[in-house]
C-alpha positions in Angstrom: -54.1 93.4 110.0 -57.4 91.6 111.5 -57.2 89.9 114.5 -60.8 88.1 114.5 -62.0 90.7 117.8 -59.1 89.3 120.0 -57.3 91.7 122.3 -53.2 92.1 121.8 -53.2 90.6 125.5 -55.7 87.3 124.2 -53.1 87.1 121.4 -50.2 86.7 123.5 -52.0 84.5 126.1 -51.2 86.8 129.2 -54.1 89.1 131.5 -54.1 92.8 131.5 -51.5 92.7 134.5 -48.7 91.3 133.1 -45.3 92.4 133.7 -42.3 93.1 130.8 -40.8 89.8 131.7 -44.3 87.7 131.4 -44.3 89.4 128.0 -41.5 88.9 126.6 -41.5 85.0 127.5 -44.8 84.5 126.0 -44.1 86.1 122.7 -41.1 84.2 122.4 -42.9 81.0 123.2 -45.3 81.7 120.7 -42.9 82.9 117.9 -40.7 80.0 118.2 -44.5 77.9 117.3 -45.8 80.0 114.7 -42.8 81.6 113.1 -43.3 80.6 109.2 -40.0 79.2 109.2 -41.2 76.4 111.7 -44.3 75.8 109.5 -46.6 78.4 111.2 -48.8 80.8 109.5 -47.2 84.0 108.6 -50.7 86.6 109.6 -50.8 84.9 112.9 -47.1 85.5 113.4 -47.5 88.9 112.1 -50.2 89.5 114.8 -48.3 87.8 117.5 -45.4 90.3 116.6 -47.9 93.3 116.3 -48.7 92.5 119.9 -45.5 92.2 121.2 -44.4 95.4 119.9 -47.7 97.2 121.1 -47.5 95.5 125.1 -43.7 95.7 125.0 -44.2 99.3 125.1 -45.6 101.0 127.8 -46.6 104.4 126.1 -48.0 102.4 123.6 -49.4 99.7 126.2 -51.3 102.5 128.0 -52.6 104.1 124.8 -54.1 101.1 124.0 -55.3 100.2 127.3 -56.9 103.5 127.0 -58.6 103.6 123.3 -58.4 99.8 122.3 -56.5 100.5 119.3 -53.6 99.9 117.7 -53.8 101.7 114.7 -52.0 100.4 111.6 -51.7 103.6 109.6 -48.5 104.3 109.5 -47.7 101.0 108.4 -45.4 100.6 105.0 -45.6 105.0 104.6 -44.8 106.2 107.8 -41.5 106.2 109.7 -42.3 102.8 111.4 -42.7 100.9 107.9 -43.1 97.4 107.1 -41.4 95.4 110.2 -41.1 98.2 111.8 -43.2 100.5 114.6 -46.0 102.6 113.9 -47.3 105.4 115.1 -51.0 106.0 116.2 -50.9 109.1 113.5 -50.7 109.2 109.6 -47.0 111.0 108.5 -43.4 111.6 109.1 -42.1 113.9 112.0 -38.7 112.6 110.7 -38.0 115.7 109.4 -39.2 117.7 111.8 -36.8 116.4 114.3 -33.1 116.0 112.5 -32.0 119.1 113.9 -31.4 117.2 116.6 -28.9 114.7 114.9 -28.5 111.6 114.5 -30.8 108.7 115.9 -34.0 110.7 115.0 -35.8 110.8 111.6 -36.7 108.6 109.5 -33.3 108.4 107.6 -31.9 106.1 105.6 -30.9 102.6 106.3 -28.1 102.0 108.8 -25.1 99.9 108.7 -25.4 96.3 109.6 -24.3 94.5 112.5 -21.7 96.5 115.1 -18.5 98.9 113.6 -15.7 97.1 113.8 -11.7 98.9 115.3 -9.7 98.9 111.8 -6.9 96.4 114.1 -6.6 94.8 116.8 -4.3 95.3 120.3 -1.2 93.5 119.8 -0.6 90.6 122.2 3.0 90.8 123.9 4.9 87.8 124.8 8.4 88.2 126.6 11.1 85.7 125.7 13.9 85.2 128.2 17.4 85.4 126.1 20.9 83.7 128.1 23.9 85.6 127.8 25.6 83.0 125.0 22.7 83.0 123.1 22.8 86.8 123.1 26.2 86.3 121.9 25.8 83.6 119.0 22.6 83.8 118.1 19.5 81.8 117.8 17.0 80.6 116.1 13.3 79.5 117.8 10.0 78.6 116.9 7.3 79.1 118.4 4.1 76.8 118.2 0.9 78.5 119.6 -2.9 77.5 118.7 -5.3 80.4 117.4 -8.9 80.5 116.4 -9.6 81.7 112.4 -12.3 82.8 110.7 -14.0 79.5 109.1 -13.2 80.2 105.4 -16.5 78.4 104.6 -18.4 80.6 105.7 -16.3 84.0 106.5 -17.1 84.0 110.0 -20.9 84.5 109.6 -21.6 80.5 111.3 -24.2 79.8 108.5 -24.6 78.7 105.1 -28.1 80.1 104.5 -29.9 83.4 105.7 -33.4 84.6 106.0 -34.0 88.3 106.3 -35.2 89.3 110.0 -38.9 89.9 110.3 -38.5 92.0 113.3 -36.5 94.9 111.4 -37.5 93.6 107.5 -33.7 93.2 106.9 -33.3 96.5 107.7 -30.8 95.6 111.2 -32.3 98.5 112.6 -36.0 99.2 115.0 -37.9 102.8 114.9 -39.4 103.7 118.4 -41.5 107.4 118.8 -40.4 108.9 121.9 -42.2 112.1 123.1 -40.7 115.2 122.7 -43.3 117.4 124.8 -46.6 118.4 124.5 -47.9 116.8 121.2 -44.7 116.4 120.1 -43.5 113.2 119.5 -39.9 112.3 117.5 -38.2 109.1 116.0 -35.2 107.2 117.5 -33.6 104.8 115.4 -31.5 101.5 117.1 -30.5 98.1 116.5 -32.8 95.5 116.2 -32.9 92.8 119.2 -34.4 90.1 117.5 -31.4 89.6 114.9 -28.5 91.5 117.1 -28.6 94.6 114.5 -27.7 92.0 111.5 -30.7 92.4 109.9 -30.7 88.9 108.9 -31.1 85.7 110.7 -29.4 81.6 110.4 -31.5 78.8 108.9 -28.7 76.1 108.4 -25.3 76.6 110.7 -22.2 76.2 108.8 -21.4 72.7 107.5 -17.9 73.4 107.9 -17.4 74.8 111.7 -20.9 74.1 112.5 -21.9 77.0 113.6 -18.8 78.3 115.7 -17.5 80.7 113.2 -13.8 79.8 113.7 -11.9 76.9 113.2 -8.6 76.9 115.6 -5.4 76.5 113.8 -1.6 75.5 115.1 0.9 78.0 114.1 4.6 78.5 114.2 6.7 81.7 114.4 10.0 81.7 113.4 12.2 83.9 115.8 15.8 84.7 114.8 18.0 86.2 117.5 20.7 88.0 116.2 24.4 88.1 117.3 24.4 91.4 119.4 20.7 92.1 120.5 19.8 93.8 122.8 17.4 93.2 125.9 14.4 94.8 125.3 14.6 94.5 121.2 11.2 93.1 119.7 10.2 90.8 116.9 7.2 92.1 115.2 4.7 88.8 113.6 2.3 91.3 112.0 -2.0 90.0 112.3 -0.8 86.9 113.8 -3.1 86.6 116.4 -6.8 85.6 116.6 -9.4 86.9 114.3 -11.7 88.7 116.6 -15.3 89.8 115.9 -14.9 93.6 117.1 -12.1 93.9 114.6 -11.3 94.1 110.9 -8.0 92.7 111.2 -6.2 90.3 114.0 -3.8 92.0 116.1 0.4 91.2 116.0 2.4 89.2 118.1 5.5 90.9 119.6 7.9 89.0 121.3 10.0 90.8 123.6 13.6 89.5 124.5 15.0 90.3 128.1 17.5 88.5 130.1 17.5 85.1 131.6 17.6 84.8 135.3 21.1 83.0 135.3 24.2 83.6 137.3 27.4 83.9 135.5 30.6 85.6 136.0 30.3 87.8 133.0 27.7 90.1 132.7 26.2 92.5 130.2 26.8 96.6 130.7 24.2 98.2 132.6 23.6 100.7 129.4 26.5 99.5 127.1 24.9 96.6 126.1 27.6 96.1 123.1 29.8 96.1 126.3 30.8 92.9 128.9 31.6 93.4 132.9 34.0 90.8 134.8 35.2 91.1 138.8 38.7 89.4 139.7 40.7 89.3 142.8 44.5 89.1 142.8 46.7 88.8 145.1 49.1 91.9 146.4 52.5 90.1 144.7 50.5 90.1 141.0 48.6 93.5 141.8 53.0 95.0 142.2 54.2 92.9 139.2 51.6 92.3 136.8 50.1 88.6 135.8 48.2 86.6 133.5 44.7 85.5 134.3 42.7 82.8 132.4 38.8 84.0 133.3 35.7 81.2 132.7 33.0 82.0 131.9 32.7 84.6 128.6 30.1 83.4 125.9 32.3 83.9 123.5 35.5 82.1 125.1 34.6 78.2 126.8 38.1 77.4 127.2 38.9 80.7 129.4 40.2 83.7 127.9 43.3 84.9 129.1 43.4 88.6 130.3 46.9 90.2 131.3 46.7 92.4 134.2 49.5 95.1 134.2 52.1 95.8 136.8 51.3 98.4 139.2 47.3 98.2 139.2 45.5 99.4 142.2 42.5 98.2 144.3 39.5 99.2 142.4 41.1 99.4 139.2 40.0 98.4 136.1 41.5 97.6 132.8 39.8 98.0 129.5 39.9 95.2 126.8 38.7 96.6 123.1 37.0 94.1 120.9 36.2 91.4 123.7 32.6 92.4 125.0 29.4 91.4 122.8 28.5 91.1 119.1 27.7 94.6 117.5 24.7 93.8 115.8 24.4 94.0 112.2 28.5 94.7 112.0 30.2 91.6 110.9 33.9 91.6 113.6 32.8 94.3 115.3 32.7 94.2 119.3 32.2 95.9 122.1 34.6 96.4 125.3 36.1 94.0 128.4 35.6 95.8 131.6 37.2 93.9 134.1 37.6 95.4 137.2 40.3 94.9 140.2 40.2 93.9 143.6 43.6 93.5 145.6 43.4 91.4 148.7 46.9 90.7 150.6 47.0 87.0 151.4 48.1 86.2 155.3 51.2 85.6 154.0 52.0 88.3 152.2 51.1 90.2 155.3 53.3 88.3 157.4 56.1 88.8 154.8 55.9 92.1 155.0 56.0 92.6 158.5 59.1 90.5 158.9 61.1 92.5 156.3 59.1 95.8 156.9 63.1 97.4 157.0 63.8 96.2 153.3 60.1 96.9 151.6 60.6 101.0 153.3 64.2 100.7 151.0 62.7 99.2 148.2 60.3 102.3 148.3 62.3 105.1 149.9 62.0 107.9 147.6 59.2 106.6 146.1 56.1 109.0 145.3 52.5 108.0 145.1 51.5 109.7 142.3 47.8 107.9 141.3 46.8 104.8 139.5 49.4 102.9 137.9 50.2 102.5 134.1 47.4 100.4 132.2 44.5 101.0 135.2 41.9 103.5 135.9 39.3 104.0 138.9 36.1 102.9 139.2 34.1 105.4 138.0 31.0 106.3 140.0 28.4 105.6 137.1 29.7 101.4 137.3 28.2 98.9 140.2 29.7 97.9 143.2 32.6 95.7 143.3 31.4 91.8 143.0 34.2 89.6 144.7 32.7 86.1 144.2 
């Protein structure tokens, strides 16, 4: 390759004291002007590229400054090859250094671009659900925007490409390294000019205008089955945006959790099919039994009538089968309703007892207290404390 007597510094239009930044700036400016795709002379562009390859490498620049020679004898047959980085000797040391593993020697072509992971990680979105919706079930449509690779260019951003002149289309370049006195090896790395792609776009994609992506609106149909438990999720596979580092988009994961609401009826903290409710009754109703209409149950909007047996004690509770939450996937099956009782004597009741103490003592004379009355149970230690609101 003749350079008409010009030094490599003259070709790039820089002085011998130019630093790496000046060298690169000058090269980029000349490359834009003289690239064959821009109408420049191909031979002149090769000289500019050759000058940059030598002067941007400290060791090769130092050798050039000492000898005044940028030997091209390794072109086409040495480890650099066409578009590569030739050595100042005409033979390939690649085999000698193959024992050091990948990256050394003149191995075959490398895969274009960066390797991609199989699948992107999922995107997790919490969804608050009310007790009413857990009980009856619900269908929710979620809309969101996502980016998908342009179908016209398949996410490449261009309609046409040219092979990269720097790496000759391989996507990688080789660079010599000193291994010791008189010993030199070859290290292969991605081409910086094309980002390891081996080619450069010559015309942007007419569909996405070079953006590689198109934005679309996606709608997900989220079904909440009756009796669904908090913490349950719905997974929509590969519905996230496309990402260049992954072969497949990630999943959208919708996680159901309890909505922030203050209802009288609450779900059991561990037995999710059961419901819990607290109620307060007077001493007379505790002694004689009563019926109470409780409002707020998600399955009984007109109120649920609960029969409290006579003799219920303070802090006792009763269990009512089939009045809890639906059991998911089992038609007609429900959990248990736990009713916790607070017995509170009213002021009128206290006064009546005081005024009729003799009669009360006569009534209970000889009665032995044996524990909770019929139909009642003590409050287990694992249950939350009483809430009389």
